[in-house]
Structures are given as structure tokens and as C-alpha cells.
C-alpha positions as CSV (number, residue, x, y, z in Angstrom):
1,M,33.5,0.0,103.0
2,Y,34.0,3.6,104.0
3,K,36.5,2.9,106.8
4,T,38.4,0.8,104.2
5,L,38.3,3.6,101.7
6,I,39.7,6.2,104.2
7,A,42.4,3.8,105.4
8,G,43.4,3.2,101.8
9,L,43.6,6.9,101.1
10,A,45.8,7.5,104.1
11,L,48.1,4.7,103.2
12,G,48.3,6.0,99.6
13,T,49.0,9.6,100.6
14,A,52.8,9.4,100.6
15,A,53.1,7.8,97.2
16,F,50.6,10.3,95.6
17,V,52.3,13.3,97.1
18,G,55.7,12.4,95.7
19,S,54.5,12.5,92.1
20,A,51.8,15.2,92.4
21,H,54.0,17.8,94.1
22,A,56.5,17.4,91.3
23,Q,53.8,18.6,88.9
24,S,52.1,21.3,90.9
25,N,52.3,23.0,94.3
26,Q,48.7,24.0,94.3
27,Q,46.1,23.1,96.8
28,V,42.5,22.1,95.9
29,H,40.5,25.2,95.1
30,V,36.7,25.2,95.4
31,A,34.1,27.9,94.8
32,G,30.4,28.3,94.3
33,S,27.1,27.8,96.2
34,S,26.7,29.6,99.6
35,T,24.4,26.7,100.6
36,V,27.1,24.1,100.0
37,L,29.8,26.4,101.5
38,P,29.6,25.3,105.2
39,Y,29.5,21.6,104.2
40,A,32.6,22.0,102.0
41,Q,34.4,23.9,104.7
42,I,33.7,21.2,107.3
43,V,35.0,18.5,104.9
44,A,38.1,20.7,103.9
45,E,39.0,21.3,107.6
46,N,38.7,17.6,108.4
47,F,40.6,16.7,105.3
48,G,43.5,18.9,106.3
49,E,43.6,17.2,109.7
50,T,43.2,13.6,108.3
51,F,45.8,14.0,105.5
52,P,48.5,16.4,106.8
53,D,50.7,15.8,103.7
54,F,48.1,17.7,101.6
55,Q,47.3,21.3,102.0
56,T,43.8,22.1,103.4
57,P,41.6,22.9,100.4
58,V,40.6,26.6,99.8
59,V,36.8,26.9,99.8
60,E,35.1,30.1,98.7
61,S,31.5,31.2,98.1
62,G,29.9,33.5,95.5
63,G,26.9,31.5,94.4
64,S,26.3,28.4,92.2
65,S,26.3,30.4,88.9
66,A,29.5,32.3,89.8
67,G,31.3,29.1,90.9
68,L,30.4,27.3,87.7
69,K,31.5,30.3,85.6
70,Q,34.9,30.2,87.3
71,F,35.0,26.4,86.9
72,C,34.2,26.7,83.1
73,A,36.9,29.3,82.5
74,G,39.4,26.7,81.4
75,V,42.0,24.1,82.6
76,G,45.2,25.0,84.3
77,P,46.7,26.5,87.5
78,D,44.7,29.7,87.4
79,T,41.3,27.9,87.4
80,I,39.4,26.3,90.2
81,D,39.2,22.5,90.5
82,I,35.7,22.1,92.0
83,A,32.4,24.1,91.7
84,N,29.8,23.7,94.4
85,A,26.2,24.0,93.3
86,S,22.8,23.9,94.9
87,R,21.3,23.0,91.5
88,S,22.4,20.8,88.6
89,I,24.7,22.3,86.0
90,R,22.9,23.8,82.9
91,E,23.3,22.7,79.3
92,S,24.6,26.2,78.5
93,E,27.2,25.9,81.3
94,I,28.4,22.5,80.0
95,K,28.8,24.1,76.6
96,A,30.7,27.0,78.0
97,C,33.0,24.5,79.8
98,A,33.5,22.6,76.6
99,D,34.3,25.7,74.6
100,A,37.0,26.6,77.2
101,G,38.5,23.1,77.1
102,V,36.8,21.7,80.2
103,T,35.5,18.5,78.6
104,E,35.5,15.9,81.3
105,I,33.3,16.8,84.3
106,S,32.2,14.6,87.2
107,E,28.9,15.5,88.7
108,V,28.8,14.5,92.4
109,K,25.6,14.5,94.4
110,F,26.3,14.4,98.1
111,G,23.1,15.1,100.0
112,Y,19.9,17.1,100.1
113,D,18.7,20.4,101.5
114,G,15.5,22.3,101.9
115,I,14.6,25.9,101.1
116,V,12.7,27.6,103.9
117,F,10.9,30.8,104.6
118,A,11.8,32.4,107.9
119,S,11.0,35.6,109.7
120,S,12.0,37.3,112.9
121,A,11.8,34.9,115.9
122,S,9.8,37.6,117.7
123,G,7.2,37.9,114.9
124,P,4.0,36.0,114.1
125,D,3.7,32.5,112.6
126,F,3.5,32.1,108.9
127,K,1.6,29.2,107.3
128,M,2.5,29.3,103.7
129,T,1.6,27.4,100.5
130,P,3.2,27.9,97.1
131,A,0.0,29.6,95.9
132,L,0.1,32.1,98.7
133,V,3.8,32.9,98.1
134,F,3.0,33.4,94.4
135,Q,0.1,35.7,95.1
136,A,2.3,37.8,97.5
137,M,5.5,38.0,95.4
138,A,4.5,37.7,91.7
139,A,4.8,40.8,89.6
140,K,1.4,40.2,88.0
141,V,-1.6,38.2,89.2
142,P,-5.0,37.5,87.7
143,Q,-7.9,39.6,89.2
144,D,-11.5,39.7,88.0
145,G,-10.6,38.0,84.8
146,K,-7.7,40.4,84.0
147,V,-3.9,40.2,84.5
148,V,-2.9,43.1,86.7
149,E,0.1,44.4,88.6
150,N,0.1,42.7,92.0
151,P,-2.1,44.9,94.2
152,N,-1.4,43.1,97.5
153,K,0.3,45.3,100.1
154,S,-0.1,43.1,103.2
155,W,0.0,39.4,103.8
156,N,-3.6,39.3,105.1
157,Q,-4.7,40.9,101.8
158,V,-3.4,37.7,100.1
159,D,-5.2,35.5,102.7
160,S,-7.0,36.4,105.9
161,S,-5.2,33.6,107.7
162,L,-1.8,35.4,107.2
163,P,-0.4,38.1,109.5
164,D,-1.6,41.7,109.1
165,Q,1.8,43.1,108.2
166,Q,3.4,44.6,105.1
167,I,4.7,42.3,102.4
168,T,8.5,42.6,102.6
169,A,10.5,39.7,101.3
170,F,14.2,39.0,100.7
171,I,14.9,36.3,98.1
172,P,18.1,35.0,96.6
173,A,19.3,36.7,93.4
174,S,19.8,34.8,90.2
175,N,23.5,34.0,91.0
176,H,22.3,31.6,93.6
177,G,21.1,28.0,92.9
178,T,18.5,28.6,95.6
179,R,16.8,31.1,93.3
180,E,16.2,28.5,90.6
181,V,14.7,26.0,93.1
182,F,12.6,28.9,94.5
183,E,11.2,29.7,91.1
184,E,10.5,26.1,90.1
185,K,9.2,24.6,93.3
186,V,7.5,27.7,94.8
187,L,6.6,30.3,92.2
188,M,5.8,27.9,89.3
189,Q,4.0,25.5,91.6
190,G,2.0,28.4,93.2
191,C,1.2,29.8,89.8
192,E,-0.3,26.5,88.7
193,D,-2.0,25.8,92.0
194,S,-3.6,29.3,92.1
195,G,-4.9,29.0,88.6
196,A,-2.7,31.9,87.5
197,M,-1.0,29.9,84.8
198,K,-4.3,29.1,83.1
199,A,-5.4,32.8,83.5
200,F,-2.2,34.0,81.9
201,M,-2.6,31.7,78.9
202,D,-6.3,32.6,78.7
203,S,-5.3,36.3,78.5
204,G,-3.4,35.6,75.3
205,M,0.1,34.7,76.5
206,D,1.8,31.7,74.9
207,E,3.2,29.1,77.2
208,D,6.7,30.6,77.4
209,A,5.3,34.0,78.2
210,A,3.0,32.6,80.8
211,E,5.9,30.7,82.5
212,E,8.0,33.9,82.5
213,A,5.0,35.7,84.2
214,C,4.8,32.9,86.7
215,T,8.4,33.4,87.8
216,S,8.7,37.2,87.6
217,V,8.7,38.9,91.0
218,R,7.4,42.3,91.8
219,N,9.8,45.3,91.6
220,D,7.8,47.8,93.7
221,G,10.0,47.4,96.8
222,S,8.0,44.5,98.3
223,V,10.5,41.9,97.1
224,S,14.3,42.5,97.2
225,E,16.9,40.2,95.6
226,I,19.9,39.4,97.7
227,S,23.1,38.6,95.8
228,G,25.2,38.0,99.0
229,D,24.9,35.0,101.2
230,Y,22.3,34.1,103.8
231,T,24.0,36.3,106.5
232,E,23.0,39.3,104.4
233,T,19.4,38.2,104.3
234,L,19.5,37.6,108.1
235,A,20.8,41.1,108.6
236,R,18.0,42.6,106.6
237,I,15.4,40.7,108.7
238,E,17.1,41.8,111.9
239,A,16.8,45.4,110.6
240,N,13.2,44.9,109.6
241,K,11.3,42.6,112.0
242,Q,8.3,42.4,109.6
243,A,10.3,41.0,106.7
244,I,10.5,37.3,105.6
245,G,13.5,35.7,103.8
246,V,14.4,32.6,101.9
247,F,17.2,30.4,103.4
248,G,18.6,27.0,103.2
249,L,17.4,24.7,106.0
250,A,20.9,24.3,107.6
251,F,21.4,28.1,107.9
252,Y,17.9,28.5,109.5
253,E,18.7,25.6,112.0
254,Q,22.0,27.4,113.0
255,N,20.0,30.6,113.7
256,Q,16.8,29.4,115.4
257,D,17.4,32.0,118.1
258,K,16.9,34.7,115.6
259,L,14.5,33.2,113.1
260,K,11.1,31.5,113.0
261,V,10.4,29.1,110.2
262,A,7.2,29.0,108.2
263,T,5.4,25.8,107.3
264,I,4.7,24.9,103.7
265,N,1.5,23.0,103.1
266,D,1.3,22.6,106.9
267,I,4.7,20.7,106.9
268,V,7.5,21.9,109.1
269,P,10.8,21.8,107.3
270,S,13.3,19.4,108.9
271,A,15.9,16.8,107.9
272,E,13.2,14.1,108.5
273,T,10.5,15.7,106.4
274,I,12.9,16.4,103.6
275,A,14.3,12.8,103.6
276,S,10.8,11.4,103.6
277,G,9.7,13.7,100.7
278,E,6.9,15.3,102.8
279,Y,8.4,18.8,102.7
280,P,7.7,20.1,99.1
281,V,10.6,22.5,98.7
282,S,13.8,20.4,98.8
283,R,16.7,19.9,96.4
284,P,19.8,17.8,95.9
285,L,23.2,19.4,96.5
286,F,26.2,18.9,94.1
287,F,29.8,19.6,93.4
288,Y,31.5,19.4,90.0
289,V,35.0,18.1,89.5
290,K,37.4,19.0,86.7
291,R,38.8,15.6,85.9
292,A,41.7,17.2,83.9
293,H,43.1,18.3,87.3
294,L,43.1,14.8,88.8
295,G,46.6,13.6,89.3
296,V,47.9,17.2,88.9
297,I,46.4,19.0,91.9
298,P,47.6,17.3,95.0
299,G,44.8,15.7,97.0
300,L,41.9,16.4,94.5
301,S,40.8,12.8,94.1
302,E,41.3,12.2,97.8
303,Y,39.2,15.2,98.8
304,V,36.3,14.0,96.6
305,Q,36.4,10.5,98.0
306,F,36.7,11.8,101.5
307,F,33.7,14.1,100.9
308,L,31.6,11.1,100.0
309,S,32.8,8.9,102.9
310,E,30.3,8.0,105.5
311,Q,32.4,9.7,108.2
312,M,31.9,13.1,106.4
313,T,28.4,13.0,104.8
314,G,26.8,9.8,106.3
315,E,24.5,9.6,109.2
316,G,26.1,11.0,112.3
317,S,28.7,12.9,110.4
318,P,29.6,16.5,111.1
319,T,27.9,17.8,108.0
320,V,24.7,16.0,108.9
321,D,25.0,17.4,112.4
322,Y,25.2,20.8,110.8
323,G,22.0,20.2,108.8
324,L,22.8,18.2,105.6
325,V,20.2,15.5,104.8
326,A,22.3,12.5,104.0
327,L,22.1,10.4,100.9
328,P,20.8,6.8,101.4
329,A,23.8,4.4,101.5
330,N,23.0,3.0,98.0
331,E,23.0,6.5,96.5
332,R,26.3,7.3,98.1
333,D,27.8,4.0,96.8
334,E,26.6,5.0,93.3
335,Q,28.2,8.4,93.5
336,I,31.5,6.9,94.7
337,S,31.4,4.3,91.9
338,N,30.6,6.9,89.2
339,F,33.6,9.1,90.3
340,E,36.1,6.2,90.6
341,N,35.0,4.8,87.2
342,G,35.3,8.1,85.4
343,V,31.6,8.7,84.6
344,V,31.4,12.2,83.1
345,L,28.8,14.6,81.7
346,G,30.0,14.2,78.2
347,S,26.8,12.7,77.0
348,K,25.1,16.0,77.9
349,S,27.5,18.3,76.0
């Protein structure tokens, strides 16, 4: 199926270019998630080589939230065509898009990734659980029946099995989709597992306040938020060998000479443990397509279909070699069908 699709795209290139270039000389412009960035760059480079009649797409980073903000700025030559995201689009973002005239959006899921905790390759091993991460990084924790500012200074104060070194953590800032997954699948889960959620509510907090307490990180210098990409987090860890950081699986795998990964619930993060569902901190990866630009921006539809082809994101593809966890074939078929049949997010707006 996929070989037929790519052959069909190549045969149809000349006819499409003739009409599309008459309307616009722009190339496909993509921005958003730093996690999705390397995959989109790989696809864009291969697209430029496979379809020389189209310009190679421009792919930029900035974080999921920033990319979706650009995407939702409106329709036209000064707006991006695709937003990469390591989380699903929010209802508020769909509304912002609609308010700016972006009313037809295709959501495309193209694979999975895991969020990992990694420290200096020369440092000690970390065996983490969501509860331990929460107890180390949360702003407030229950202690002796009271809710107090987090008193833990070193990891072995949290649990004697952890290294005897100062708690210094670098986590993604709120502009990254990774942060939302970190909050939901690590902090919230750890808050519940440790009994802190119940303790917060027993102290008089309502459910919303308790959930906010669960996901609030300490601001005493132990935890720092990184708004840049993973290379900035890596640089911080190289400068402070006792620090630990949050990364996407693929970035860690590309830097195993510099980083040592922590286990979560005794599970080592890998493509295999993510695909099987064993590793608890994983997420789907997306990009969002502005359908109003289809047929106007040369190569936009072709880029999307090429991205979803087996040769780009299937088993044995260059993105999977880089670290992407591929969709099962039936899921990829569904994504292709949804895009080709014009399925949009209108029902959520």
C-alpha cells in the first residue's frame, strides 16, 4: 500500500506543481515540539530528495504550545501550515484557532515516544517511581499529618535506596508538551501513589486545589524549568554532574555516551517497553495540519502522506532508527484514511 502511495505521489507531482505554484511560491512551513523536531527534519530532508519539484519544508522548534500558537494565528501566507506537538491540542487552542479563522484542522498521530529521567553517564544509578519523583520535586508534601514545604534536600532523604546527592533537577517549562505529560504521568501519579492527594484533600483543599498542589514544583532552586530544547538540559547536566533531567527517549538514545537513564518502576525505557505498554511514561506524538492551506501551499498534502508512509515512520524507517516508536500498521492506515477523507477536529470546537 505504502509503496503504491509514494509512487502515486511522485507521478502526481508535476500536475500538482503546475497549479499550486501559480497560487503560491511558498514552501511547507512547520513549527512546534522539540521532541517531534528531529523526526520532522528527517522526513523533510527525505521529502526534498524524493520530490525535487517541491521545496524542502522548513521545520522549526519552539515547543508544542508555541507552535500551536503560531498555527492558530490565522490563515494565509504569513502563517505556518503544520504544528508539531508532543501532546494533543487543547480545547482552548482549538477555540483560539477558530476565532482566528482556522476552522478545519487535521490531527495526525504518527508514533509514540517516552519521557525519561537521565543523569550524567559517570554518576550513580537512579531507580525511580512516580511517587519518589513527586516527593523529591513537589513544592509541598504531607509530613506528620501536615502539608509542608518540601524539606528534602538530597535524594536519599526521599528514599534510602536513592543516591546520597543533592536534589537538582531540570524539567521542561510549560511551553513544552513534555511538561504536560510529566505532570500527568509522573507528578499526578506520584501524588496519588504516595498518598499525598488524599492528604491534601484531608487538609481542607478541594479537588482542584489538591490537583494543583500535586503538579506544583518547588521553587527553592532544586528544580529548574528549561524553556529551550533538550540540548540546553544536557548542557546543564554536563555542567553539574549531580543533576538529573527530563528528556525524550530519542534524545537520550542519541546521547548515551553522556547520559545514564533511570528506570521507572524497575522498567528500563526503550522502544520495546514503550510499544508493549510496560514503561509507564509514554505518549503519542502528533502534528496538526491547516486544511485551508491544502492545494495552496505546494507539497503540503504530499508531505503529510509521505510522513505517514511506511518508508518514513514504519518499522525499519529512518525515524524509527532515530528513536520513534512506530504506530501499528492498522493505526497508520487509520491516520492516512482520516487525512485523505478530510476528518477534522470540528466536533471538538
